[in-house]
LOPA-243612 format. One record per residue: residue number from 1; x, y negated, z negated of N, C-alpha, C in turn. Coordinates in Angstrom, 2 decimals, padded with zeros to 5 digits, always signed. Layout:
N
k,nc1,nc2,nc3,cac1,cac2,cac3,cc1,cc2,cc3
NUM,X,Y,Z,X,Y,Z,X,Y,Z
...
//
This chain:
266
k,nc1,nc2,nc3,cac1,cac2,cac3,cc1,cc2,cc3
1,+000.93,+001.31,-000.03,+000.03,-000.26,+000.22,+000.88,-001.32,+000.12
2,+001.86,-001.26,-000.76,+002.73,-002.54,-000.84,+003.58,-002.44,+000.26
3,+003.69,-001.21,+000.87,+004.63,-001.56,+002.29,+003.78,-002.12,+003.28
4,+002.69,-001.43,+003.40,+001.58,-002.14,+004.68,+001.32,-003.34,+004.25
5,+001.20,-004.07,+002.89,+001.09,-005.32,+003.03,+002.47,-006.44,+003.05
6,+003.56,-005.79,+002.89,+004.74,-006.67,+003.26,+004.70,-006.50,+004.89
7,+004.32,-005.37,+005.42,+004.00,-005.62,+007.02,+003.05,-006.42,+007.67
8,+002.05,-006.60,+006.97,+000.98,-007.02,+007.21,+001.71,-008.77,+007.15
9,+001.95,-008.83,+006.13,+002.52,-010.52,+006.11,+004.02,-010.66,+007.38
10,+004.63,-009.87,+007.29,+005.90,-009.77,+008.37,+005.10,-010.47,+009.49
11,+004.47,-009.27,+010.18,+003.66,-009.86,+011.24,+002.93,-011.04,+011.69
12,+001.93,-011.08,+010.14,+001.34,-012.71,+010.23,+002.22,-013.67,+011.01
13,+003.45,-013.42,+009.92,+004.74,-014.74,+010.05,+004.86,-014.80,+011.36
14,+005.00,-013.53,+012.19,+005.64,-013.50,+013.25,+004.43,-014.19,+014.30
15,+003.47,-014.08,+014.56,+002.74,-014.35,+015.18,+002.25,-016.29,+015.19
16,+002.66,-015.89,+013.66,+002.20,-017.66,+013.60,+003.45,-018.75,+014.06
17,+004.75,-018.05,+013.75,+005.79,-018.83,+014.66,+005.72,-018.65,+015.82
18,+005.07,-017.76,+016.82,+005.18,-017.73,+018.09,+003.80,-018.56,+018.54
19,+003.03,-018.67,+017.68,+001.81,-020.18,+017.95,+002.24,-021.09,+018.07
20,+002.92,-021.27,+017.08,+003.25,-022.86,+016.72,+004.65,-023.12,+017.69
21,+005.36,-021.97,+017.88,+006.75,-022.26,+018.71,+006.11,-022.75,+020.46
22,+004.61,-022.13,+020.74,+004.64,-022.83,+022.04,+004.03,-023.65,+021.96
23,+003.35,-024.50,+020.52,+003.34,-026.13,+021.11,+004.13,-026.68,+021.00
24,+005.05,-026.15,+019.96,+006.15,-027.25,+019.75,+007.16,-027.04,+021.03
25,+006.85,-025.88,+022.03,+008.01,-025.96,+022.85,+007.13,-026.75,+024.10
26,+005.79,-027.10,+024.17,+005.01,-028.15,+025.18,+005.65,-029.35,+024.66
27,+005.69,-029.80,+023.29,+005.54,-030.74,+022.70,+007.53,-031.42,+023.33
28,+008.54,-030.28,+023.08,+009.74,-030.78,+023.78,+009.66,-030.76,+025.02
29,+009.15,-030.43,+025.84,+009.14,-030.62,+027.32,+008.28,-032.08,+027.73
30,+007.10,-032.39,+027.04,+006.85,-033.49,+027.08,+007.44,-034.65,+026.77
31,+008.53,-034.24,+025.88,+009.74,-035.34,+025.72,+009.13,-035.68,+024.36
32,+008.45,-035.15,+023.66,+008.16,-035.56,+022.14,+009.00,-035.31,+021.27
33,+009.51,-034.04,+021.27,+010.65,-033.81,+019.86,+012.11,-033.24,+021.23
34,+012.98,-033.36,+020.17,+014.47,-032.72,+020.75,+014.39,-031.60,+020.13
35,+015.28,-030.73,+020.68,+015.50,-029.33,+020.61,+015.56,-028.95,+019.03
36,+016.37,-029.60,+017.95,+015.76,-029.42,+016.77,+014.62,-029.79,+016.23
37,+013.79,-031.09,+016.51,+012.73,-031.41,+016.25,+011.72,-030.53,+016.25
38,+011.75,-029.88,+017.70,+010.88,-028.43,+017.96,+011.05,-027.02,+017.26
39,+012.30,-027.08,+016.60,+012.43,-025.71,+015.69,+011.78,-025.99,+014.17
40,+012.07,-027.24,+014.14,+011.46,-028.27,+012.86,+009.86,-028.01,+012.85
41,+009.25,-028.34,+014.41,+007.75,-028.25,+013.98,+007.21,-026.88,+014.06
42,+008.29,-025.96,+014.79,+007.58,-024.73,+014.71,+007.32,-023.79,+013.41
43,+008.49,-024.19,+012.53,+008.41,-024.02,+010.59,+007.18,-024.77,+010.09
44,+007.15,-026.04,+010.55,+006.16,-026.40,+009.92,+004.64,-025.88,+010.28
45,+004.33,-026.04,+011.92,+002.99,-025.42,+012.23,+003.14,-023.67,+012.17
46,+003.76,-022.93,+011.73,+003.51,-021.48,+011.46,+003.23,-021.70,+010.06
47,+003.53,-022.46,+009.02,+002.66,-022.32,+007.67,+001.27,-022.80,+007.90
48,+000.98,-023.45,+008.63,-000.01,-024.26,+008.95,-001.35,-023.14,+009.63
49,-000.43,-022.49,+010.54,-001.28,-021.29,+011.02,-001.37,-020.06,+010.34
50,-000.50,-020.17,+009.20,-000.57,-018.95,+008.08,-001.73,-019.39,+006.76
51,-001.99,-020.53,+007.08,-003.33,-021.43,+005.66,-004.19,-020.86,+006.36
52,-004.51,-021.33,+007.87,-005.66,-021.43,+008.31,-006.05,-022.38,+009.27
53,-007.22,-022.24,+009.87,-007.82,-023.48,+011.16,-007.69,-024.87,+010.33
54,-008.29,-024.88,+008.67,-008.56,-026.04,+008.38,-006.95,-026.92,+008.60
55,-006.12,-025.91,+007.83,-004.56,-026.52,+007.86,-004.35,-027.13,+009.58
56,-004.01,-025.61,+010.56,-003.83,-026.34,+011.74,-004.53,-027.62,+012.30
57,-006.31,-028.09,+011.48,-006.66,-028.77,+012.63,-006.14,-030.23,+011.64
58,-005.74,-030.27,+010.48,-005.14,-031.49,+010.03,-003.72,-031.34,+010.04
59,-003.05,-030.99,+010.59,-001.55,-030.99,+010.99,-002.04,-031.68,+012.47
60,-002.97,-031.10,+013.49,-002.78,-031.46,+014.80,-003.35,-032.88,+015.07
61,-004.50,-033.32,+014.21,-004.49,-034.42,+013.61,-003.81,-035.27,+013.49
62,-002.28,-035.31,+012.86,-001.34,-035.61,+012.70,-000.47,-035.98,+014.00
63,-000.35,-034.83,+014.25,+000.91,-035.02,+015.24,+000.37,-035.17,+017.06
64,-001.32,-035.33,+017.48,-001.45,-035.54,+018.37,-001.60,-037.26,+018.51
65,-002.26,-037.54,+017.68,-002.95,-039.00,+017.26,-001.35,-039.77,+017.42
66,-000.44,-039.43,+016.63,+000.84,-040.09,+016.14,+002.06,-039.96,+017.69
67,+001.92,-038.74,+018.36,+002.18,-038.73,+019.52,+001.72,-039.88,+020.71
68,+000.74,-039.88,+020.78,-000.46,-040.58,+021.61,+000.11,-042.26,+021.41
69,+000.25,-042.69,+020.18,+000.44,-043.99,+019.79,+001.90,-044.07,+020.12
70,+002.90,-042.94,+019.70,+004.29,-043.58,+020.28,+004.73,-043.93,+021.84
71,+003.65,-043.01,+022.42,+003.36,-043.21,+024.08,+002.96,-044.50,+024.36
72,+002.23,-045.42,+023.65,+001.47,-046.68,+024.08,+002.39,-047.71,+024.26
73,+002.42,-048.65,+024.98,+003.60,-049.40,+025.34,+005.10,-048.93,+024.72
74,+005.03,-048.06,+025.23,+006.53,-047.52,+024.64,+007.97,-047.86,+025.31
75,+007.44,-048.34,+026.59,+008.82,-048.92,+027.08,+008.76,-050.47,+026.27
76,+008.29,-051.02,+025.68,+008.15,-052.31,+025.28,+008.53,-052.39,+023.87
77,+008.20,-050.99,+023.16,+008.79,-050.97,+021.57,+010.35,-050.35,+021.93
78,+010.40,-049.89,+022.85,+011.88,-049.36,+022.99,+012.97,-050.83,+022.96
79,+012.51,-051.53,+023.99,+012.98,-052.68,+024.16,+012.97,-053.51,+022.76
80,+012.00,-053.80,+022.04,+012.48,-054.16,+021.20,+012.89,-053.75,+019.63
81,+012.91,-052.85,+019.84,+013.67,-052.16,+018.35,+014.96,-051.15,+019.02
82,+015.75,-051.24,+020.12,+016.53,-050.58,+020.41,+018.04,-051.17,+019.84
83,+018.05,-052.43,+019.40,+019.41,-052.61,+018.79,+018.96,-052.51,+017.19
84,+018.36,-052.23,+017.17,+017.77,-052.15,+015.34,+017.86,-050.42,+014.80
85,+016.89,-049.72,+015.42,+016.59,-048.38,+015.16,+017.91,-047.17,+015.43
86,+017.80,-046.55,+014.39,+018.63,-045.34,+014.67,+017.98,-044.47,+015.77
87,+017.01,-044.29,+015.65,+016.61,-043.07,+016.42,+016.03,-043.39,+017.82
88,+015.29,-042.69,+019.03,+014.74,-043.02,+019.85,+013.36,-042.48,+019.72
89,+012.55,-042.17,+020.66,+011.49,-041.67,+020.43,+010.76,-040.25,+020.44
90,+011.99,-039.63,+020.94,+011.49,-038.01,+020.54,+012.04,-038.05,+019.32
91,+011.20,-037.26,+018.39,+011.74,-036.69,+017.02,+012.52,-035.74,+017.04
92,+013.91,-036.07,+015.99,+014.62,-034.73,+015.98,+014.08,-034.15,+014.44
93,+015.05,-033.19,+014.04,+014.11,-032.17,+012.98,+014.26,-033.00,+011.91
94,+015.02,-033.58,+011.44,+015.28,-034.92,+009.97,+013.54,-035.57,+010.22
95,+013.41,-036.04,+011.54,+011.66,-036.69,+011.32,+010.96,-035.91,+011.20
96,+010.62,-034.85,+011.71,+009.83,-033.96,+011.50,+009.49,-033.17,+010.15
97,+010.76,-032.98,+009.51,+010.58,-032.57,+008.32,+009.94,-033.61,+007.36
98,+010.95,-034.46,+007.08,+010.18,-035.55,+006.48,+008.92,-035.81,+006.61
99,+008.19,-036.08,+007.75,+006.69,-036.10,+007.97,+006.07,-034.87,+007.24
100,+006.49,-033.26,+007.27,+005.95,-032.49,+007.68,+006.11,-031.41,+006.68
101,+007.28,-031.26,+005.52,+007.58,-030.68,+004.89,+006.67,-030.55,+003.31
102,+006.58,-031.32,+002.43,+005.01,-031.44,+001.49,+004.00,-030.92,+002.64
103,+003.17,-031.01,+003.74,+002.36,-030.46,+003.89,+002.60,-028.91,+004.19
104,+003.55,-028.18,+004.23,+004.12,-027.27,+004.69,+004.28,-026.39,+003.57
105,+004.82,-027.00,+002.54,+005.09,-026.05,+001.30,+003.89,-025.89,+000.55
106,+002.82,-027.08,+000.93,+001.18,-026.95,+000.39,+000.67,-026.01,+000.79
107,+000.95,-026.02,+002.40,-000.02,-024.79,+003.48,+000.63,-023.37,+002.66
108,+001.88,-022.87,+002.37,+002.27,-021.71,+001.54,+002.00,-021.47,+000.22
109,+001.78,-023.01,-000.58,+001.29,-022.53,-001.59,-000.46,-022.32,-001.70
110,-001.03,-022.87,-000.84,-002.42,-021.93,-000.84,-002.61,-020.82,-000.77
111,-001.65,-020.43,-000.28,-001.90,-018.68,-000.02,-002.41,-018.42,-001.49
112,-001.64,-018.94,-002.36,-001.57,-018.01,-003.50,-002.43,-018.50,-004.80
113,-002.92,-019.87,-004.28,-003.20,-020.71,-005.74,-004.63,-021.27,-004.81
114,-005.74,-020.44,-004.77,-007.08,-021.26,-004.28,-007.94,-022.60,-005.27
115,-007.07,-022.93,-006.02,-007.70,-023.99,-006.80,-008.01,-025.36,-006.16
116,-007.92,-025.63,-004.93,-007.84,-026.70,-004.16,-006.97,-027.93,-004.06
117,-005.79,-027.41,-005.29,-005.17,-028.84,-005.23,-004.09,-029.08,-004.56
118,-003.65,-027.48,-003.50,-002.79,-027.79,-002.68,-003.33,-028.18,-001.75
119,-004.54,-028.39,-001.25,-005.60,-029.20,-000.04,-005.25,-030.60,-000.54
120,-004.94,-031.15,-001.94,-005.42,-032.30,-002.46,-003.68,-032.78,-001.61
121,-003.20,-032.19,-001.94,-001.56,-032.27,-001.67,-001.63,-032.38,-000.24
122,-002.17,-031.98,+000.39,-001.95,-031.70,+001.83,-002.66,-032.65,+002.78
123,-003.96,-033.15,+002.31,-004.48,-034.22,+002.72,-003.68,-035.74,+002.43
124,-003.30,-035.25,+001.10,-002.29,-036.98,+001.00,-001.32,-036.83,+001.75
125,-000.69,-036.11,+001.66,+000.46,-036.35,+002.51,+000.40,-036.27,+003.90
126,-000.62,-035.95,+004.46,-000.84,-036.12,+005.98,-001.57,-037.81,+005.92
127,-002.56,-038.31,+005.34,-002.93,-039.35,+005.12,-001.63,-040.53,+004.96
128,-001.00,-040.16,+004.14,+000.51,-041.17,+003.93,+001.24,-041.08,+005.44
129,+001.33,-039.66,+005.80,+002.49,-040.01,+007.10,+001.35,-040.42,+008.00
130,+000.28,-040.41,+008.32,-000.84,-040.87,+009.36,-000.59,-042.87,+009.32
131,-000.73,-042.90,+007.94,-000.88,-044.49,+007.81,+000.44,-045.11,+008.11
132,+001.70,-044.73,+007.53,+002.61,-045.14,+007.96,+002.84,-045.15,+009.73
133,+002.94,-043.88,+010.22,+003.38,-044.13,+011.66,+002.26,-044.81,+011.96
134,+000.98,-044.39,+012.34,+000.13,-045.95,+012.95,+000.92,-047.02,+012.75
135,+000.78,-047.38,+011.52,+001.13,-048.87,+011.04,+002.27,-049.14,+011.85
136,+003.69,-048.54,+012.20,+004.94,-048.94,+012.59,+004.40,-048.85,+014.01
137,+003.89,-048.13,+014.88,+003.47,-047.98,+015.99,+002.71,-049.56,+016.81
138,+002.25,-049.00,+015.85,+000.75,-050.91,+016.27,+001.50,-051.70,+015.82
139,+002.14,-052.03,+014.55,+002.43,-053.07,+014.40,+003.48,-053.78,+015.19
140,+004.58,-052.83,+015.56,+005.79,-052.73,+016.38,+005.43,-053.85,+017.81
141,+004.33,-053.43,+018.22,+004.32,-054.08,+019.99,+002.65,-054.91,+019.47
142,+002.51,-054.83,+018.84,+000.71,-055.68,+018.65,+000.46,-056.64,+017.77
143,+001.40,-056.44,+016.69,+001.73,-057.62,+015.59,+002.37,-058.47,+015.23
144,+002.98,-059.04,+016.45,+003.97,-060.21,+016.84,+005.11,-060.24,+015.88
145,+005.40,-061.44,+014.97,+006.78,-061.11,+014.51,+006.48,-061.02,+012.79
146,+007.02,-059.82,+012.68,+006.57,-058.94,+011.07,+007.20,-060.10,+009.92
147,+006.67,-059.83,+009.13,+007.08,-060.85,+007.59,+007.24,-059.80,+006.50
148,+008.46,-060.15,+006.42,+009.03,-059.14,+005.02,+008.09,-059.31,+004.03
149,+008.10,-058.30,+003.81,+006.84,-057.89,+002.56,+007.53,-058.60,+000.67
150,+008.99,-059.25,+001.06,+009.26,-059.33,-000.42,+009.17,-060.80,-000.63
151,+009.43,-061.25,+000.52,+009.52,-063.09,+000.65,+008.95,-063.91,+001.70
152,+008.06,-062.64,+002.57,+007.47,-063.49,+003.72,+007.90,-064.20,+004.82
153,+009.64,-063.89,+004.88,+010.13,-064.62,+005.91,+009.88,-063.63,+007.32
154,+010.02,-064.54,+008.18,+009.74,-063.91,+009.33,+011.15,-062.70,+009.94
155,+010.77,-061.68,+010.48,+012.38,-060.56,+010.37,+011.92,-059.98,+011.78
156,+013.05,-059.65,+012.74,+012.90,-058.82,+014.03,+011.76,-057.72,+014.02
157,+010.62,-057.08,+015.05,+010.06,-056.22,+014.84,+011.18,-054.97,+014.41
158,+010.47,-053.70,+013.68,+011.46,-052.90,+013.63,+011.87,-052.68,+012.29
159,+011.90,-053.74,+011.65,+012.90,-053.91,+010.69,+012.02,-053.41,+009.53
160,+013.07,-052.53,+008.64,+012.39,-051.82,+007.37,+011.82,-052.89,+006.32
161,+010.33,-052.70,+005.77,+010.12,-053.62,+004.73,+009.19,-054.88,+005.81
162,+009.24,-054.98,+006.96,+008.53,-055.95,+007.60,+007.26,-055.47,+007.74
163,+006.10,-056.42,+007.71,+004.87,-055.87,+007.74,+004.41,-056.99,+008.74
164,+003.15,-056.92,+009.40,+002.24,-057.58,+010.28,+000.89,-056.96,+009.97
165,-000.08,-058.21,+010.43,-001.35,-057.58,+010.08,-002.08,-056.71,+010.93
166,-001.48,-056.77,+011.72,-002.28,-055.60,+013.00,-001.25,-054.13,+012.38
167,-000.38,-054.15,+011.93,+000.32,-052.89,+011.61,-000.56,-052.38,+010.35
168,-000.95,-053.26,+009.37,-001.21,-052.89,+008.30,-002.95,-052.70,+008.65
169,-003.67,-053.01,+009.65,-005.13,-052.57,+009.82,-004.80,-051.00,+010.63
170,-003.96,-051.12,+011.47,-003.70,-049.53,+011.76,-003.52,-048.65,+010.88
171,-002.33,-049.18,+010.09,-002.61,-048.10,+008.50,-003.59,-047.82,+008.22
172,-004.66,-048.44,+007.89,-006.18,-048.58,+006.85,-006.91,-047.81,+008.26
173,-006.61,-047.57,+009.16,-007.38,-046.94,+010.35,-007.11,-045.46,+009.78
174,-005.89,-045.28,+010.33,-005.11,-044.11,+010.05,-005.44,-043.55,+008.67
175,-005.60,-044.14,+007.38,-005.85,-043.45,+006.48,-007.15,-042.94,+006.18
176,-008.16,-043.61,+006.63,-009.22,-043.73,+007.15,-009.64,-042.43,+008.03
177,-009.06,-041.79,+008.68,-009.54,-041.33,+009.64,-009.04,-039.55,+009.12
178,-007.52,-039.74,+008.73,-007.10,-038.92,+007.90,-008.24,-038.08,+007.08
179,-008.56,-039.33,+006.01,-009.84,-038.62,+005.22,-011.17,-038.27,+005.72
180,-010.96,-038.65,+007.13,-012.70,-038.30,+007.97,-012.53,-037.05,+008.11
181,-011.24,-036.35,+008.55,-010.83,-035.24,+009.04,-010.72,-034.47,+007.92
182,-010.45,-034.94,+006.70,-009.96,-033.79,+005.51,-011.46,-033.66,+005.25
183,-012.19,-034.39,+005.06,-014.32,-034.17,+004.46,-014.67,-033.55,+005.48
184,-014.48,-033.54,+007.29,-014.91,-032.44,+008.03,-014.43,-031.03,+007.98
185,-013.72,-030.91,+007.11,-013.09,-029.61,+006.78,-013.31,-028.75,+005.62
186,-014.56,-029.23,+004.81,-015.16,-028.82,+003.77,-014.06,-028.73,+002.91
187,-013.06,-029.38,+002.09,-012.15,-029.28,+001.50,-012.81,-029.94,+000.27
188,-012.34,-029.89,-000.72,-013.15,-030.20,-002.15,-012.15,-031.58,-002.95
189,-012.09,-032.45,-001.35,-010.84,-033.33,-001.80,-011.95,-034.82,-001.50
190,-011.69,-035.63,-002.36,-013.01,-037.01,-002.02,-012.06,-037.51,-001.33
191,-013.02,-037.90,-000.54,-012.66,-039.42,+000.75,-011.98,-040.31,+000.42
192,-012.62,-041.04,-001.22,-011.45,-042.06,-001.40,-010.42,-041.89,-001.88
193,-010.19,-040.55,-002.12,-008.86,-040.14,-002.83,-008.05,-040.28,-001.60
194,-008.05,-039.52,-000.72,-007.33,-039.35,+000.33,-007.13,-040.66,+000.87
195,-007.78,-041.35,+001.15,-007.46,-043.08,+001.53,-006.84,-043.46,+000.61
196,-006.68,-043.52,-000.71,-006.29,-044.15,-001.71,-004.73,-043.40,-001.46
197,-004.51,-042.10,-001.05,-003.33,-041.50,-001.00,-002.52,-041.89,+000.46
198,-003.01,-042.53,+001.26,-002.42,-042.89,+002.49,-002.23,-043.95,+002.66
199,-002.93,-044.80,+001.70,-002.19,-046.25,+001.51,-001.46,-046.63,+000.86
200,-000.98,-045.99,-000.33,-000.41,-045.63,-001.21,+001.11,-045.47,-000.87
201,+001.17,-044.19,+000.16,+002.33,-044.06,+000.78,+003.10,-044.73,+001.56
202,+001.92,-045.74,+002.27,+002.33,-046.67,+003.55,+003.09,-047.79,+002.39
203,+002.20,-048.00,+001.79,+003.20,-049.07,+000.56,+004.09,-049.36,+000.36
204,+004.54,-047.84,-000.47,+005.68,-047.54,-000.77,+006.47,-047.26,+000.38
205,+006.55,-046.88,+000.99,+007.39,-047.01,+002.26,+007.59,-048.26,+002.71
206,+006.83,-049.37,+002.80,+007.20,-050.59,+003.08,+008.37,-051.20,+002.11
207,+007.57,-050.94,+000.49,+008.87,-051.71,-000.37,+009.64,-050.89,-000.14
208,+010.11,-049.29,-000.17,+011.26,-049.00,-000.28,+012.11,-049.24,+000.50
209,+011.76,-049.59,+002.11,+012.18,-049.82,+003.10,+013.10,-051.41,+002.89
210,+012.55,-052.09,+002.07,+012.84,-053.60,+001.66,+013.54,-053.44,+000.74
211,+013.51,-052.71,-000.43,+014.48,-052.43,-001.27,+015.66,-051.52,-001.45
212,+015.58,-050.64,-001.14,+016.46,-049.74,-001.55,+017.14,-048.52,-000.11
213,+016.64,-049.03,+001.31,+017.17,-048.20,+002.31,+018.19,-049.10,+002.98
214,+019.20,-048.27,+003.16,+020.51,-048.62,+003.88,+020.13,-049.88,+004.90
215,+020.84,-051.10,+004.76,+021.31,-051.52,+005.81,+022.49,-052.07,+006.39
216,+022.80,-052.41,+007.68,+023.97,-052.48,+007.97,+024.25,-053.46,+009.17
217,+025.30,-054.02,+009.45,+025.71,-055.15,+009.88,+026.49,-054.76,+011.39
218,+026.13,-055.58,+012.18,+027.25,-054.86,+013.59,+027.69,-056.88,+013.61
219,+029.30,-056.97,+013.73,+029.83,-058.20,+013.50,+029.70,-058.47,+015.16
220,+029.87,-058.13,+016.27,+030.24,-058.11,+017.64,+028.73,-059.28,+017.68
221,+027.14,-058.59,+017.30,+026.05,-058.89,+017.77,+025.58,-060.06,+016.98
222,+026.24,-059.75,+015.65,+025.74,-060.86,+014.44,+024.09,-060.43,+014.40
223,+024.20,-059.05,+014.16,+022.50,-058.41,+013.73,+022.95,-057.40,+012.82
224,+021.46,-057.51,+012.19,+021.25,-056.25,+010.88,+020.64,-054.94,+011.71
225,+021.03,-054.13,+011.56,+020.53,-052.69,+012.45,+020.53,-051.25,+011.43
226,+020.13,-050.17,+011.80,+020.23,-049.10,+010.91,+021.14,-048.01,+011.25
227,+021.99,-048.77,+012.63,+023.19,-047.67,+013.19,+024.17,-048.15,+012.73
228,+024.75,-046.92,+012.52,+026.26,-046.84,+012.37,+027.29,-047.26,+013.31
229,+026.76,-046.50,+014.69,+027.83,-046.55,+015.48,+026.56,-047.68,+016.56
230,+026.84,-048.94,+016.95,+025.77,-050.52,+017.06,+025.59,-050.12,+019.14
231,+024.88,-050.03,+019.45,+024.48,-049.97,+020.93,+025.77,-050.76,+021.92
232,+026.65,-051.70,+021.26,+027.64,-052.46,+021.98,+028.78,-051.42,+021.55
233,+028.58,-050.67,+020.80,+029.86,-049.56,+020.75,+030.77,-049.93,+019.43
234,+030.49,-050.79,+018.70,+030.90,-051.36,+017.59,+030.40,-050.43,+016.38
235,+031.62,-050.17,+015.51,+031.28,-049.83,+014.38,+030.38,-050.40,+013.47
236,+029.29,-050.45,+012.60,+028.76,-051.00,+011.91,+029.44,-051.17,+010.08
237,+029.10,-052.14,+009.54,+029.30,-052.16,+008.14,+028.37,-052.12,+007.13
238,+027.99,-051.47,+005.85,+027.11,-051.61,+004.66,+026.72,-052.99,+004.41
239,+025.86,-053.62,+004.41,+025.10,-054.90,+004.12,+023.91,-054.98,+003.32
240,+023.53,-053.80,+002.47,+022.49,-053.87,+001.78,+021.85,-052.56,+001.55
241,+021.27,-052.12,+000.76,+020.47,-051.23,+000.56,+021.42,-050.27,-000.26
242,+020.99,-048.68,-000.45,+021.82,-047.86,-000.99,+022.36,-047.05,-000.14
243,+023.45,-046.93,+000.35,+024.40,-045.96,+000.93,+023.58,-044.73,+001.15
244,+023.59,-043.98,+002.06,+022.79,-042.78,+002.34,+021.16,-042.59,+002.20
245,+020.04,-043.88,+001.91,+019.11,-043.87,+002.35,+018.73,-044.39,+003.76
246,+018.50,-043.35,+004.08,+017.58,-044.15,+005.84,+016.10,-043.52,+005.59
247,+016.01,-043.98,+006.75,+014.46,-044.17,+006.98,+013.85,-042.78,+006.76
248,+014.65,-041.88,+007.04,+014.11,-040.32,+007.34,+013.58,-040.18,+005.50
249,+014.42,-040.43,+004.81,+014.53,-040.10,+003.21,+013.44,-040.88,+002.74
250,+013.21,-042.37,+003.38,+012.29,-043.03,+002.70,+010.89,-042.62,+002.85
251,+010.84,-042.03,+004.12,+009.69,-041.76,+005.03,+008.86,-040.79,+003.82
252,+009.56,-039.78,+003.49,+009.58,-038.05,+002.44,+009.08,-038.73,+001.43
253,+010.04,-039.86,+001.00,+009.50,-040.24,-000.63,+008.09,-040.94,-000.91
254,+007.45,-041.58,+000.32,+006.65,-042.06,+000.54,+005.53,-041.48,+000.61
255,+005.75,-040.44,+001.49,+004.73,-039.41,+001.57,+004.41,-038.29,+000.33
256,+005.69,-038.12,-000.03,+005.59,-037.93,-001.92,+004.91,-038.58,-002.76
257,+004.81,-040.08,-002.55,+003.86,-040.59,-003.58,+002.64,-040.52,-002.52
258,+002.38,-040.49,-001.24,+000.88,-040.27,-001.24,+000.37,-039.26,-001.41
259,+000.93,-037.74,-001.01,+000.15,-036.30,-001.79,+000.33,-036.70,-003.32
260,+000.78,-037.30,-004.42,+000.74,-037.06,-005.53,-000.75,-038.31,-006.05
261,-000.56,-038.95,-005.34,-001.63,-039.99,-005.76,-003.02,-039.39,-005.28
262,-003.44,-038.47,-004.23,-004.45,-038.10,-003.95,-004.47,-036.79,-004.95
263,-003.68,-036.29,-004.98,-003.70,-034.75,-006.13,-004.34,-035.70,-007.31
264,-003.93,-036.38,-007.64,-004.01,-037.50,-009.49,-005.67,-037.63,-009.11
265,-006.02,-038.29,-007.94,-007.40,-038.69,-007.75,-008.54,-037.43,-007.26
266,-007.88,-036.32,-006.97,-008.91,-035.35,-006.50,-009.85,-034.71,-007.60
//
């Protein structure tokens, strides 16, 4: 009996990996993911497949909506932020895991604990990731000049800690839609708790981006940037924040915060 159960679990995981890998491969060929990003997405997706259809639906909501938004006015966005941000529009493994690891852990944990707590964690994580991603994608190209969240001064588009009205509105819409999807899954997670988690995660992301995320300086271009090697070919120097705290780590912390808020309120 024990061997049969273990065999069934092993086969189930292989099937889950195959299903998730197929979607990740399509995303790779669609230039949405790097090779590493596709591998990470396969692992996160397999966890959702193992947990069941509601988990797949929630993950697909985030992945599809965020991917579509990243394609919206992509050329303009790249022009605005290419001197500032480290990574391009194809998500790598670190980006995928930063956005998906909390959800993946919750999905696996839910297989052993049916109390509903892990559904709350997952819903808050997806709401936070959605709110932050939508806010960034929309705010960069549709929000005009961002204002630094700490003092209100204008900063270049793409600056961590920069906020716009359009981006903030998009983040709110993203959190509300994530909560709506959660409710449609018949999970016992209150709509308001998911929205609160999404907004909390997005706010934490902006605050950490302003307070602790590493900032670097290019002497040749006289520009702040996230890049260690600037596009001009010059090595940049540390000029603020905490060394090693990059955008991916900030995203992970903010998603943990969003998941925690929803869990506390569910």
